[in-house]
BADOMAR-638495 format. One record per atom (N, C-alpha, C): x, y, z; residue number from 0; atom name; residue in one letter. Coordinates in steps of 0.1 Angstrom, whole numbers. Atoms other than C-alpha are relative to their C-alpha. Example, Ala and Ser with C-alpha at 12.3 -4.5 7.8 and 13.67 -1.06 7.14 Angstrom:
<pts>
{xx=9 yy=-12 zz=0 num=0 atome=N residu=A}
{xx=123 yy=-45 zz=78 num=0 atome=CA residu=A}
{xx=9 yy=12 zz=0 num=0 atome=C residu=A}
{xx=-9 yy=-11 zz=0 num=1 atome=N residu=S}
{xx=137 yy=-11 zz=71 num=1 atome=CA residu=S}
{xx=-8 yy=11 zz=8 num=1 atome=C residu=S}
</pts>
This chain:
<pts>
{xx=-10 yy=10 zz=-5 num=0 atome=N residu=M}
{xx=519 yy=337 zz=1722 num=0 atome=CA residu=M}
{xx=4 yy=-8 zz=-12 num=0 atome=C residu=M}
{xx=-5 yy=7 zz=11 num=1 atome=N residu=R}
{xx=541 yy=321 zz=1696 num=1 atome=CA residu=R}
{xx=3 yy=-15 zz=5 num=1 atome=C residu=R}
{xx=-2 yy=15 zz=-3 num=2 atome=N residu=T}
{xx=542 yy=282 zz=1696 num=2 atome=CA residu=T}
{xx=12 yy=-5 zz=-7 num=2 atome=C residu=T}
{xx=-12 yy=6 zz=6 num=3 atome=N residu=T}
{xx=575 yy=264 zz=1690 num=3 atome=CA residu=T}
{xx=-4 yy=-11 zz=-9 num=3 atome=C residu=T}
{xx=4 yy=10 zz=10 num=4 atome=N residu=R}
{xx=572 yy=242 zz=1659 num=4 atome=CA residu=R}
{xx=7 yy=-13 zz=3 num=4 atome=C residu=R}
{xx=-6 yy=13 zz=-3 num=5 atome=N residu=P}
{xx=577 yy=205 zz=1668 num=5 atome=CA residu=P}
{xx=6 yy=-6 zz=-13 num=5 atome=C residu=P}
{xx=-6 yy=9 zz=11 num=6 atome=N residu=D}
{xx=597 yy=180 zz=1646 num=6 atome=CA residu=D}
{xx=-12 yy=-8 zz=-5 num=6 atome=C residu=D}
{xx=11 yy=7 zz=5 num=7 atome=N residu=L}
{xx=568 yy=168 zz=1624 num=7 atome=CA residu=L}
{xx=4 yy=-12 zz=-8 num=7 atome=C residu=L}
{xx=-4 yy=12 zz=8 num=8 atome=N residu=S}
{xx=590 yy=143 zz=1605 num=8 atome=CA residu=S}
{xx=-3 yy=-13 zz=7 num=8 atome=C residu=S}
{xx=3 yy=12 zz=-8 num=9 atome=N residu=V}
{xx=582 yy=118 zz=1633 num=9 atome=CA residu=V}
{xx=-15 yy=-1 zz=4 num=9 atome=C residu=V}
{xx=14 yy=-1 zz=-3 num=10 atome=N residu=A}
{xx=545 yy=127 zz=1635 num=10 atome=CA residu=A}
{xx=-8 yy=-13 zz=-4 num=10 atome=C residu=A}
{xx=9 yy=11 zz=4 num=11 atome=N residu=T}
{xx=519 yy=99 zz=1636 num=11 atome=CA residu=T}
{xx=-14 yy=7 zz=-1 num=11 atome=C residu=T}
{xx=13 yy=-8 zz=3 num=12 atome=N residu=W}
{xx=488 yy=114 zz=1619 num=12 atome=CA residu=W}
{xx=-12 yy=-10 zz=1 num=12 atome=C residu=W}
{xx=12 yy=7 zz=-2 num=13 atome=N residu=R}
{xx=453 yy=103 zz=1627 num=13 atome=CA residu=R}
{xx=-12 yy=8 zz=-5 num=13 atome=C residu=R}
{xx=11 yy=-6 zz=6 num=14 atome=N residu=K}
{xx=421 yy=110 zz=1608 num=14 atome=CA residu=K}
{xx=-12 yy=-2 zz=10 num=14 atome=C residu=K}
{xx=12 yy=2 zz=-9 num=15 atome=N residu=S}
{xx=388 yy=115 zz=1628 num=15 atome=CA residu=S}
{xx=-8 yy=-12 zz=-4 num=15 atome=C residu=S}
{xx=9 yy=11 zz=2 num=16 atome=N residu=S}
{xx=366 yy=85 zz=1631 num=16 atome=CA residu=S}
{xx=-13 yy=5 zz=-6 num=16 atome=C residu=S}
{xx=12 yy=-5 zz=5 num=17 atome=N residu=H}
{xx=338 yy=108 zz=1621 num=17 atome=CA residu=H}
{xx=1 yy=5 zz=-14 num=17 atome=C residu=H}
{xx=-2 yy=-4 zz=14 num=18 atome=N residu=S}
{xx=353 yy=115 zz=1587 num=18 atome=CA residu=S}
{xx=-9 yy=-8 zz=-10 num=18 atome=C residu=S}
{xx=7 yy=6 zz=11 num=19 atome=N residu=V}
{xx=334 yy=108 zz=1556 num=19 atome=CA residu=V}
{xx=8 yy=-1 zz=-13 num=19 atome=C residu=V}
{xx=-8 yy=2 zz=12 num=20 atome=N residu=N}
{xx=346 yy=98 zz=1522 num=20 atome=CA residu=N}
{xx=0 yy=11 zz=-10 num=20 atome=C residu=N}
{xx=0 yy=-12 zz=9 num=21 atome=N residu=D}
{xx=340 yy=132 zz=1506 num=21 atome=CA residu=D}
{xx=13 yy=8 zz=-1 num=21 atome=C residu=D}
{xx=-13 yy=-7 zz=0 num=22 atome=N residu=G}
{xx=376 yy=142 zz=1513 num=22 atome=CA residu=G}
{xx=1 yy=12 zz=9 num=22 atome=C residu=G}
{xx=0 yy=-13 zz=-9 num=23 atome=N residu=G}
{xx=367 yy=171 zz=1537 num=23 atome=CA residu=G}
{xx=5 yy=-4 zz=14 num=23 atome=C residu=G}
{xx=-5 yy=5 zz=-13 num=24 atome=N residu=C}
{xx=389 yy=158 zz=1565 num=24 atome=CA residu=C}
{xx=13 yy=7 zz=4 num=24 atome=C residu=C}
{xx=-12 yy=-5 zz=-5 num=25 atome=N residu=I}
{xx=417 yy=170 zz=1587 num=25 atome=CA residu=I}
{xx=6 yy=-12 zz=8 num=25 atome=C residu=I}
{xx=-8 yy=11 zz=-8 num=26 atome=N residu=E}
{xx=444 yy=148 zz=1604 num=26 atome=CA residu=E}
{xx=7 yy=8 zz=11 num=26 atome=C residu=E}
{xx=-8 yy=-5 zz=-11 num=27 atome=N residu=I}
{xx=460 yy=155 zz=1638 num=27 atome=CA residu=I}
{xx=11 yy=-9 zz=4 num=27 atome=C residu=I}
{xx=-11 yy=8 zz=-6 num=28 atome=N residu=A}
{xx=492 yy=144 zz=1654 num=28 atome=CA residu=A}
{xx=0 yy=3 zz=15 num=28 atome=C residu=A}
{xx=3 yy=-2 zz=-14 num=29 atome=N residu=E}
{xx=484 yy=139 zz=1691 num=29 atome=CA residu=E}
{xx=12 yy=-2 zz=10 num=29 atome=C residu=E}
{xx=-11 yy=3 zz=-9 num=30 atome=N residu=Q}
{xx=518 yy=129 zz=1705 num=30 atome=CA residu=Q}
{xx=8 yy=12 zz=5 num=30 atome=C residu=Q}
{xx=-7 yy=-12 zz=-6 num=31 atome=N residu=Y}
{xx=530 yy=165 zz=1712 num=31 atome=CA residu=Y}
{xx=-8 yy=5 zz=12 num=31 atome=C residu=Y}
{xx=8 yy=-4 zz=-12 num=32 atome=N residu=P}
{xx=521 yy=175 zz=1747 num=32 atome=CA residu=P}
{xx=-6 yy=14 zz=1 num=32 atome=C residu=P}
{xx=4 yy=-14 zz=-2 num=33 atome=N residu=D}
{xx=518 yy=213 zz=1743 num=33 atome=CA residu=D}
{xx=-7 yy=6 zz=-13 num=33 atome=C residu=D}
{xx=6 yy=-5 zz=12 num=34 atome=N residu=V}
{xx=506 yy=217 zz=1707 num=34 atome=CA residu=V}
{xx=-8 yy=-11 zz=-7 num=34 atome=C residu=V}
{xx=7 yy=10 zz=9 num=35 atome=N residu=M}
{xx=483 yy=201 zz=1681 num=35 atome=CA residu=M}
{xx=3 yy=3 zz=-14 num=35 atome=C residu=M}
{xx=-2 yy=-1 zz=14 num=36 atome=N residu=P}
{xx=496 yy=198 zz=1646 num=36 atome=CA residu=P}
{xx=-12 yy=-5 zz=-8 num=36 atome=C residu=P}
{xx=13 yy=3 zz=9 num=37 atome=N residu=V}
{xx=467 yy=198 zz=1620 num=37 atome=CA residu=V}
{xx=4 yy=1 zz=-14 num=37 atome=C residu=V}
{xx=-3 yy=-1 zz=14 num=38 atome=N residu=R}
{xx=469 yy=190 zz=1583 num=38 atome=CA residu=R}
{xx=-13 yy=-4 zz=-8 num=38 atome=C residu=R}
{xx=10 yy=4 zz=9 num=39 atome=N residu=D}
{xx=446 yy=186 zz=1554 num=39 atome=CA residu=D}
{xx=2 yy=-14 zz=-6 num=39 atome=C residu=D}
{xx=-2 yy=14 zz=4 num=40 atome=N residu=S}
{xx=441 yy=149 zz=1546 num=40 atome=CA residu=S}
{xx=1 yy=-1 zz=-15 num=40 atome=C residu=S}
{xx=-1 yy=1 zz=14 num=41 atome=N residu=K}
{xx=437 yy=157 zz=1509 num=41 atome=CA residu=K}
{xx=14 yy=5 zz=-6 num=41 atome=C residu=K}
{xx=-12 yy=-6 zz=4 num=42 atome=N residu=D}
{xx=471 yy=175 zz=1508 num=42 atome=CA residu=D}
{xx=10 yy=-2 zz=11 num=42 atome=C residu=D}
{xx=-9 yy=2 zz=-11 num=43 atome=N residu=P}
{xx=494 yy=158 zz=1533 num=43 atome=CA residu=P}
{xx=14 yy=6 zz=-1 num=43 atome=C residu=P}
{xx=-13 yy=-6 zz=2 num=44 atome=N residu=N}
{xx=526 yy=173 zz=1518 num=44 atome=CA residu=N}
{xx=0 yy=15 zz=4 num=44 atome=C residu=N}
{xx=0 yy=-14 zz=-3 num=45 atome=N residu=R}
{xx=514 yy=208 zz=1526 num=45 atome=CA residu=R}
{xx=4 yy=2 zz=15 num=45 atome=C residu=R}
{xx=-4 yy=-2 zz=-13 num=46 atome=N residu=T}
{xx=528 yy=224 zz=1557 num=46 atome=CA residu=T}
{xx=-11 yy=0 zz=10 num=46 atome=C residu=T}
{xx=11 yy=0 zz=-10 num=47 atome=N residu=P}
{xx=506 yy=216 zz=1587 num=47 atome=CA residu=P}
{xx=0 yy=13 zz=8 num=47 atome=C residu=P}
{xx=1 yy=-11 zz=-10 num=48 atome=N residu=I}
{xx=493 yy=243 zz=1611 num=48 atome=CA residu=I}
{xx=3 yy=-6 zz=13 num=48 atome=C residu=I}
{xx=-3 yy=4 zz=-14 num=49 atome=N residu=V}
{xx=504 yy=241 zz=1647 num=49 atome=CA residu=V}
{xx=-7 yy=9 zz=9 num=49 atome=C residu=V}
{xx=7 yy=-8 zz=-9 num=50 atome=N residu=V}
{xx=481 yy=254 zz=1674 num=50 atome=CA residu=V}
{xx=2 yy=-5 zz=14 num=50 atome=C residu=V}
{xx=-2 yy=4 zz=-14 num=51 atome=N residu=S}
{xx=483 yy=253 zz=1712 num=51 atome=CA residu=S}
{xx=-12 yy=-10 zz=3 num=51 atome=C residu=S}
{xx=11 yy=9 zz=-4 num=52 atome=N residu=R}
{xx=463 yy=226 zz=1730 num=52 atome=CA residu=R}
{xx=-12 yy=8 zz=5 num=52 atome=C residu=R}
{xx=11 yy=-8 zz=-4 num=53 atome=N residu=T}
{xx=442 yy=254 zz=1745 num=53 atome=CA residu=T}
{xx=-9 yy=4 zz=-12 num=53 atome=C residu=T}
{xx=7 yy=-4 zz=12 num=54 atome=N residu=V}
{xx=432 yy=267 zz=1710 num=54 atome=CA residu=V}
{xx=-7 yy=-12 zz=-6 num=54 atome=C residu=V}
{xx=7 yy=12 zz=6 num=55 atome=N residu=W}
{xx=425 yy=232 zz=1698 num=55 atome=CA residu=W}
{xx=-12 yy=-4 zz=8 num=55 atome=C residu=W}
{xx=12 yy=3 zz=-9 num=56 atome=N residu=G}
{xx=402 yy=225 zz=1728 num=56 atome=CA residu=G}
{xx=-11 yy=9 zz=-3 num=56 atome=C residu=G}
{xx=11 yy=-10 zz=3 num=57 atome=N residu=S}
{xx=383 yy=257 zz=1721 num=57 atome=CA residu=S}
{xx=-7 yy=-3 zz=-13 num=57 atome=C residu=S}
{xx=5 yy=3 zz=13 num=58 atome=N residu=F}
{xx=379 yy=247 zz=1685 num=58 atome=CA residu=F}
{xx=-9 yy=-13 zz=0 num=58 atome=C residu=F}
{xx=9 yy=12 zz=-1 num=59 atome=N residu=V}
{xx=366 yy=212 zz=1693 num=59 atome=CA residu=V}
{xx=-12 yy=3 zz=8 num=59 atome=C residu=V}
{xx=13 yy=-3 zz=-8 num=60 atome=N residu=T}
{xx=342 yy=226 zz=1719 num=60 atome=CA residu=T}
{xx=-10 yy=8 zz=-9 num=60 atome=C residu=T}
{xx=9 yy=-8 zz=9 num=61 atome=N residu=A}
{xx=328 yy=251 zz=1693 num=61 atome=CA residu=A}
{xx=-6 yy=-9 zz=-11 num=61 atome=C residu=A}
{xx=6 yy=10 zz=10 num=62 atome=N residu=V}
{xx=324 yy=223 zz=1667 num=62 atome=CA residu=V}
{xx=-11 yy=-8 zz=6 num=62 atome=C residu=V}
{xx=9 yy=9 zz=-7 num=63 atome=N residu=A}
{xx=306 yy=201 zz=1692 num=63 atome=CA residu=A}
{xx=-13 yy=8 zz=3 num=63 atome=C residu=A}
{xx=12 yy=-9 zz=-4 num=64 atome=N residu=A}
{xx=283 yy=230 zz=1704 num=64 atome=CA residu=A}
{xx=-9 yy=4 zz=-12 num=64 atome=C residu=A}
{xx=8 yy=-4 zz=11 num=65 atome=N residu=T}
{xx=272 yy=238 zz=1669 num=65 atome=CA residu=T}
{xx=-2 yy=-12 zz=-10 num=65 atome=C residu=T}
{xx=1 yy=13 zz=9 num=66 atome=N residu=N}
{xx=271 yy=202 zz=1655 num=66 atome=CA residu=N}
{xx=7 yy=1 zz=-13 num=66 atome=C residu=N}
{xx=-8 yy=-1 zz=12 num=67 atome=N residu=G}
{xx=298 yy=211 zz=1631 num=67 atome=CA residu=G}
{xx=-4 yy=12 zz=-9 num=67 atome=C residu=G}
{xx=5 yy=-11 zz=8 num=68 atome=N residu=N}
{xx=280 yy=242 zz=1617 num=68 atome=CA residu=N}
{xx=5 yy=13 zz=6 num=68 atome=C residu=N}
{xx=-5 yy=-12 zz=-7 num=69 atome=N residu=L}
{xx=303 yy=270 zz=1629 num=69 atome=CA residu=L}
{xx=-4 yy=13 zz=-5 num=69 atome=C residu=L}
{xx=5 yy=-12 zz=6 num=70 atome=N residu=L}
{xx=288 yy=295 zz=1606 num=70 atome=CA residu=L}
{xx=-15 yy=4 zz=3 num=70 atome=C residu=L}
{xx=14 yy=-3 zz=-4 num=71 atome=N residu=A}
{xx=253 yy=292 zz=1620 num=71 atome=CA residu=A}
{xx=-2 yy=11 zz=10 num=71 atome=C residu=A}
</pts>
């Protein structure tokens, strides 16, 4: 299923409150109802990826279930 790309010029980006200062962070723009834009906080000018809310929810669930160690 292809997701329509939202107008990200008006995005309000938020970094996780769990982020640490080593630069390994992502930012999300939560104001879009059907999709979740995600970008690298170290390179905010790079084109963000846009995933469905369902995919984002599955990712968050997997991260929580593995305490952030998805390769374990």
